[in-house]
ROZA-676582 format. One record per residue (C-alpha): y, x, z; residue number from 1; residue in one letter. Coordinates in Angstrom, 2 decimals, padded with zeros to 5 digits, always signed. Each point is the difference from the previous one (the first is absolute). Example, Ala and Ser with C-alpha at 12.3 -4.5 7.8 and 13.67 -1.06 7.14 Angstrom:
% residues 2
y  x  z  nr  rest
-004.50  +012.30  +007.80  1  A
+003.44  +001.37  -000.66  2  S
//
This chain:
% residues 330
y  x  z  nr  rest
+017.64  -039.96  +025.82  1  M
+002.42  +002.15  +002.13  2  I
-000.84  -000.11  +003.71  3  E
+001.62  +000.72  +003.36  4  L
-002.77  +000.38  +001.74  5  N
-000.44  +002.73  +002.24  6  Y
+001.62  +001.84  -002.98  7  G
+001.44  -001.09  -003.24  8  I
-002.92  -000.32  -001.50  9  R
-000.43  -000.65  -004.21  10  F
-002.93  -001.86  -001.00  11  G
-003.37  +002.61  +000.74  12  D
+002.14  +002.53  -001.19  13  D
+002.17  +001.83  +002.28  14  L
+001.78  -000.17  +003.52  15  I
+002.81  +001.16  +000.55  16  I
+000.07  +001.61  +003.61  17  D
-002.47  -001.46  +001.87  18  P
+000.04  -001.30  +003.66  19  T
-003.58  +000.42  +000.41  20  R
-002.54  +002.18  -001.44  21  K
-001.07  +000.34  -002.88  22  Q
-002.41  +001.34  -003.21  23  Q
+003.21  +001.38  -002.02  24  T
+003.84  -000.34  +000.52  25  A
+003.08  +000.37  -001.13  26  V
+002.39  +001.86  +002.12  27  V
+004.45  -000.22  +000.66  28  S
-000.40  +002.73  +001.78  29  H
-000.84  +002.16  +003.04  30  A
+001.11  -001.00  +003.18  31  H
-002.74  -001.47  +002.39  32  S
+000.74  -003.65  -000.06  33  D
-000.63  -000.66  -004.17  34  H
-002.98  +002.39  +000.59  35  L
-003.90  -001.09  +001.04  36  R
-003.59  +001.27  +000.13  37  R
-000.17  -001.11  -004.21  38  H
-002.99  +001.73  -001.68  39  N
+002.24  +000.66  -003.44  40  R
+003.65  +001.23  -000.24  41  I
+002.32  -000.90  -002.52  42  L
+003.32  +001.51  +000.73  43  A
+002.12  +003.34  -001.20  44  T
-001.01  +003.65  +000.63  45  T
+002.53  +000.77  +002.74  46  P
-001.49  -003.85  +002.28  47  T
-003.34  +001.01  -000.16  48  L
+000.38  +003.40  +001.30  49  E
+002.33  -001.00  +002.55  50  L
-002.98  -003.39  +000.47  51  A
-002.51  +003.27  +000.74  52  R
+001.98  +001.33  +003.30  53  L
-001.21  -004.31  +000.74  54  Y
-002.94  -000.54  -000.73  55  T
-002.42  +002.15  -002.91  56  S
-002.55  -002.03  -000.79  57  E
+000.81  -001.27  -002.80  58  F
-000.39  +000.42  -004.03  59  E
+003.86  +001.36  -001.02  60  S
+000.99  -002.05  -004.01  61  I
+003.63  +001.63  -000.68  62  P
+002.76  -001.91  -001.86  63  L
+002.70  +001.95  -001.33  64  E
+003.62  -001.69  +000.35  65  Y
+001.10  -001.82  -002.94  66  G
-004.13  -000.64  -002.32  67  K
-001.28  -002.85  -000.59  68  T
-003.62  -000.94  +001.39  69  Y
-001.86  -002.44  -001.09  70  R
-002.77  -001.89  +002.70  71  F
-001.82  -002.77  -001.40  72  G
+002.47  -002.41  -000.42  73  K
+003.47  +001.57  +000.73  74  C
+002.01  +002.96  -000.45  75  K
+001.52  +002.12  +002.73  76  I
+002.80  +002.89  -000.31  77  R
+001.37  +001.78  +003.30  78  P
+003.81  +000.70  -000.14  79  E
+001.84  +001.87  +002.55  80  P
+000.79  -002.50  +003.78  81  A
+002.28  +002.75  +001.83  82  G
-001.54  -000.92  +003.06  83  H
-001.71  +003.25  +000.46  84  I
-001.99  +003.28  -001.73  85  L
-002.38  -002.27  -002.38  86  G
+000.65  -003.11  +000.33  87  S
+000.04  -002.49  -002.40  88  A
+001.17  -003.54  -001.83  89  Q
-002.55  -001.41  -002.31  90  Y
+000.80  -001.80  -002.46  91  I
-002.47  -002.40  -000.69  92  I
-000.65  -001.78  -003.74  93  D
-002.47  -003.27  +001.04  94  Y
-000.90  -003.23  -001.74  95  A
+003.02  -000.15  -003.09  96  G
+002.55  +001.28  +003.83  97  Y
+001.64  +003.28  +000.94  98  R
+000.08  +000.13  +003.78  99  I
+000.48  +002.52  +001.56  100  V
-000.40  +001.21  +003.66  101  Y
+002.46  +002.16  +001.96  102  T
-002.16  +001.17  +002.50  103  G
+001.95  +001.85  +002.93  104  D
+003.03  +001.38  -002.19  105  F
+003.69  +001.05  +000.19  106  K
+002.50  +000.15  -002.05  107  L
+002.98  +002.49  +000.73  108  S
-001.31  +003.98  -000.74  109  P
-002.59  +001.74  +002.56  110  N
-000.36  +003.36  +000.48  111  D
-004.10  +000.36  +000.70  112  T
-001.07  -002.59  -003.77  113  C
+001.63  -001.42  -003.27  114  A
+002.41  -002.64  +000.08  115  Q
-001.09  -002.91  -000.37  116  A
+001.18  -002.74  -003.18  117  R
+000.13  -003.49  -000.53  118  I
-002.85  -001.31  -002.48  119  H
+000.29  -003.94  -001.71  120  Q
-002.49  -002.53  +000.98  121  C
-000.75  -003.54  +000.01  122  D
-001.59  +000.13  +003.25  123  I
+001.12  +002.12  +003.13  124  L
-001.26  +001.08  +002.60  125  F
+002.78  +001.46  +001.72  126  L
-000.61  +002.48  +003.15  127  D
+003.38  -001.53  +002.86  128  T
-000.41  +001.81  +002.28  129  T
+003.58  +000.12  +000.73  130  F
+000.60  -003.47  -000.69  131  G
+002.67  -000.40  +002.13  132  R
+004.00  +000.56  -000.84  133  K
+000.66  +001.69  +002.84  134  Q
-002.85  +002.80  -001.52  135  F
+002.79  +001.90  -002.59  136  N
+000.34  +003.54  +000.52  137  F
+002.31  +002.81  +000.04  138  P
+000.27  +002.46  -003.28  139  E
-003.16  +002.54  -000.32  140  Y
+002.10  +003.37  +000.69  141  N
+001.98  -001.95  +002.59  142  Y
-004.13  -000.25  +001.91  143  L
-000.43  +003.88  -000.64  144  K
+002.73  +000.80  +000.87  145  Q
+000.05  -002.29  +003.63  146  R
-003.53  +001.64  +000.60  147  L
+000.77  +003.60  -000.33  148  A
+002.99  -000.41  +001.99  149  E
-001.89  -001.19  +002.46  150  F
-002.04  +002.88  +000.52  151  V
+002.81  +002.42  -000.46  152  D
+002.09  -001.90  +003.00  153  S
-003.21  +000.03  +001.86  154  C
-000.99  +004.12  +000.02  155  L
+004.31  +000.18  +000.40  156  Y
-000.27  -002.05  +003.34  157  S
-003.70  +001.80  +000.64  158  G
-002.73  -002.85  -000.12  159  Y
-002.63  +000.17  -001.87  160  L
-000.37  -003.19  -002.23  161  P
-002.60  -002.32  -000.90  162  V
+000.25  -002.17  -002.96  163  I
-002.75  -002.83  -000.19  164  Y
-001.11  -000.53  -003.64  165  A
-002.99  -000.78  -000.70  166  Y
-003.23  +001.97  -001.20  167  N
+000.53  -000.99  -003.46  168  L
+002.08  -000.07  -002.77  169  G
+003.79  +000.05  +002.41  170  K
-001.62  +002.96  +002.59  171  A
+000.02  +002.57  -004.09  172  Q
+003.70  -001.76  -000.87  173  E
+001.35  +001.20  +003.37  174  V
-001.74  +003.30  -000.38  175  M
+001.58  +000.76  -002.90  176  K
+003.47  -001.21  +000.46  177  I
-000.19  +002.55  +003.54  178  L
-001.55  +002.76  -001.82  179  G
+002.56  -000.83  -003.04  180  Y
+003.23  +000.54  +002.68  181  S
-002.37  +002.96  +001.79  182  G
-001.58  -001.29  +002.61  183  F
-003.73  +000.91  +001.53  184  S
-002.20  -003.22  +000.56  185  T
-003.07  -000.63  +002.03  186  Y
-002.24  -002.64  -001.10  187  V
-003.25  -001.55  +001.72  188  T
-002.98  +001.18  -002.07  189  D
-000.85  -003.22  -002.35  190  K
+004.01  +000.83  -000.65  191  A
-000.62  +003.56  -001.15  192  Y
-002.85  -000.72  -002.77  193  A
+001.49  -002.64  -000.97  194  Y
+003.13  +002.39  -001.31  195  A
-003.00  +001.90  -000.93  196  E
-001.22  -002.97  -002.87  197  I
+004.11  -000.15  -000.75  198  H
+000.84  +003.88  -000.60  199  R
-003.51  -000.05  -002.62  200  R
+001.93  -002.63  -001.97  201  F
+003.11  +001.36  +000.36  202  G
+002.68  -000.92  +002.30  203  V
+001.77  +003.29  +001.47  204  D
-001.19  -000.48  +003.78  205  I
+001.02  +002.87  +002.13  206  T
+000.61  +001.44  +003.58  207  N
-002.35  -002.16  +001.81  208  F
-002.60  +001.43  +002.45  209  Y
-002.99  -002.41  +001.72  210  S
+001.17  -000.71  +003.22  211  L
-003.47  +000.98  +002.04  212  N
-000.05  +003.51  -002.61  213  D
+004.34  +000.96  +001.35  214  T
+001.65  -001.13  +003.00  215  P
+003.50  -001.09  -001.47  216  P
+002.76  +002.73  +000.89  217  E
+002.38  -001.42  -002.41  218  D
+000.41  -002.96  -002.96  219  G
-001.52  -003.17  +001.03  220  A
-003.21  -001.94  +001.52  221  I
-001.28  -003.06  -002.04  222  I
-002.24  -002.90  +000.97  223  L
-001.84  -002.99  -000.71  224  P
+001.92  -002.97  +001.85  225  P
+000.37  -001.30  +002.10  226  P
-001.10  +003.33  +002.18  227  Y
+000.18  -001.78  +004.03  228  R
-000.77  +004.11  +001.04  229  Y
+002.89  +002.03  -001.28  230  T
+000.62  +000.97  +003.13  231  K
-003.55  +002.08  +000.71  232  E
+000.84  +001.89  -003.23  233  I
+001.85  +003.11  +000.62  234  F
+000.63  -001.75  +003.11  235  P
+002.38  +003.14  +001.21  236  D
+002.33  -000.59  -002.64  237  R
+002.77  -002.62  -000.19  238  H
-000.72  -002.60  -003.25  239  K
+001.94  -002.89  -001.82  240  R
-002.20  -001.52  -002.25  241  T
+000.66  -002.31  -003.58  242  C
-001.82  -003.03  -001.34  243  F
+000.37  +000.47  -004.29  244  V
-000.79  -002.93  -001.27  245  S
+001.40  -002.79  -002.33  246  G
-000.06  -002.34  +003.69  247  W
+002.51  +002.30  +001.82  248  A
+002.52  -002.22  -002.08  249  I
-000.81  -002.65  +003.03  250  N
+001.54  +001.92  +003.51  251  K
-002.41  -001.81  +002.75  252  K
-002.92  +002.22  -002.26  253  H
+001.52  +002.80  +002.60  254  C
-001.34  -001.81  +002.47  255  R
-003.05  -000.42  -000.86  256  I
-000.99  +003.34  -001.31  257  W
+001.67  +001.73  +002.37  258  W
+002.81  +002.16  -002.33  259  A
+003.20  +001.54  +000.37  260  D
+001.10  -000.24  -003.32  261  E
-001.19  -002.76  -002.97  262  M
+000.14  +001.26  -003.69  263  I
-001.23  -002.60  -002.33  264  P
-001.19  +002.35  -002.56  265  L
-002.80  -002.38  -001.80  266  S
-002.08  -000.40  -002.09  267  D
-000.49  -003.50  -000.90  268  H
+003.02  -001.56  -002.87  269  A
+002.83  -000.96  +002.26  270  S
+000.88  -004.03  +000.01  271  Y
+002.11  -000.11  -003.44  272  D
-002.35  +002.07  -001.71  273  D
-002.43  -002.55  +000.41  274  L
+002.41  -002.90  -001.64  275  I
+000.68  +003.31  -002.56  276  R
-002.87  +000.33  -000.92  277  Y
-000.82  -003.57  -000.47  278  V
+003.10  -001.13  -001.84  279  E
-001.57  +003.28  -002.25  280  T
-002.98  -001.05  -000.20  281  A
+000.26  -003.74  -000.97  282  K
-003.10  -001.80  +001.01  283  P
-001.24  -002.89  +000.04  284  K
-001.73  +000.15  +003.27  285  K
+000.32  +002.28  +002.96  286  I
-001.90  +000.27  +002.61  287  Y
+002.14  +002.15  +003.48  288  C
-003.10  +002.23  +001.73  289  L
+000.68  +000.47  +003.49  290  F
+003.73  +000.60  +001.51  291  G
+002.48  -003.14  +001.27  292  F
-000.04  -003.88  -001.53  293  K
+003.35  +001.05  -000.70  294  D
-000.73  +000.77  -003.45  295  I
-001.58  -002.69  -001.04  296  V
+003.17  -002.31  +000.59  297  D
+002.50  +002.00  -001.78  298  D
-002.07  +000.42  -002.65  299  L
-000.94  -003.50  -000.76  300  R
+004.01  -000.64  +000.93  301  Y
+000.31  +001.95  -002.48  302  R
-001.97  -002.22  -002.56  303  G
-003.03  +002.00  +000.34  304  Y
-003.99  -001.39  +000.73  305  N
-000.87  +001.82  +003.07  306  A
-002.44  -000.07  +002.27  307  V
-001.22  +002.35  +003.00  308  K
-004.01  +001.14  -000.57  309  A
-001.88  +002.16  +001.88  310  T
-002.20  +002.37  -001.45  311  L
-002.53  -000.51  +003.56  312  A
-001.09  -004.19  -000.39  313  N
-001.72  -000.25  +003.82  314  R
-000.72  -003.39  -001.35  315  Q
-002.48  +001.12  -003.13  316  G
+001.87  -002.72  -001.91  317  I
+000.22  +001.41  -003.87  318  A
+003.11  -001.25  -001.38  319  K
-000.25  +000.28  -004.10  320  N
+003.34  +001.26  -001.36  321  I
+000.09  -000.56  -003.79  322  L
-000.77  -003.71  +001.61  323  A
+003.00  -000.60  +001.93  324  E
+001.74  +001.31  -003.16  325  L
+002.00  -001.58  -003.00  326  D
+001.86  +003.26  -000.92  327  L
+000.57  -002.26  -003.40  328  F
+001.20  -003.16  +001.82  329  G
+003.83  -000.74  +000.63  330  T
//
């Protein structure tokens, strides 16, 4: 039995990304919206290391990309998700079905982690955070260039550049891009600690400093959004702000995030890449997790059996997926 019930449950054998504390849980990546204070966590080694900055009291069981593990009646294999360091898609063989859970993923490049690829399956649990047509992003190298040009322009004009990027994942990506471009970055203690873990796993992040230790003379400050107290940081310096996120494709977020500049550098798949994943994976059933319903309507129009779903079943009603799925019917 496969259930969507506060996570994806495979009978009593396995639960992936549960939204409530469990004795044992498989976790896709170390962002806090996918982590709980479980007693035992199964994940890639980078994810386990990053997770210890969120919650340290758990037993860790490391999983390797490309290696298959058996848990009861389940076989499970982690593969790169391209979202952040250590992020994993999970390919599961259970009850005669091939199931793919993408977790948060991205098909285009990310300088801080292994690139994702598409896996064929019968049942697809697809992260559709940007499941609306407006969320198609410019080419990666162009966005990296825009980021470096923003910092260069600020410094040339006498402004201190302040970049809004989440402490885990996006901050390290920005740090690597700017370090490679010759700029210093000044970050929160948490982003600094995450960056040190990235370096231990071979991600070449350079020229970064803790804001608490080193007042910035040049380069850029990186803060988690929304940071409404930017004016209080180094109040004698003139600043310009930049929000770095896939949400930046929507200009109204300039007002929401109080930013002068918006760069849509995303760590999630674009709309077109979501469609490409489905068309290549050829699933018989698709569960669209998170994001907008638009993509469900589009996939149905294209002839796919797609539904909107959530990992957090607030009604507490378990849905038996196999009971409603006839893979061998018309």
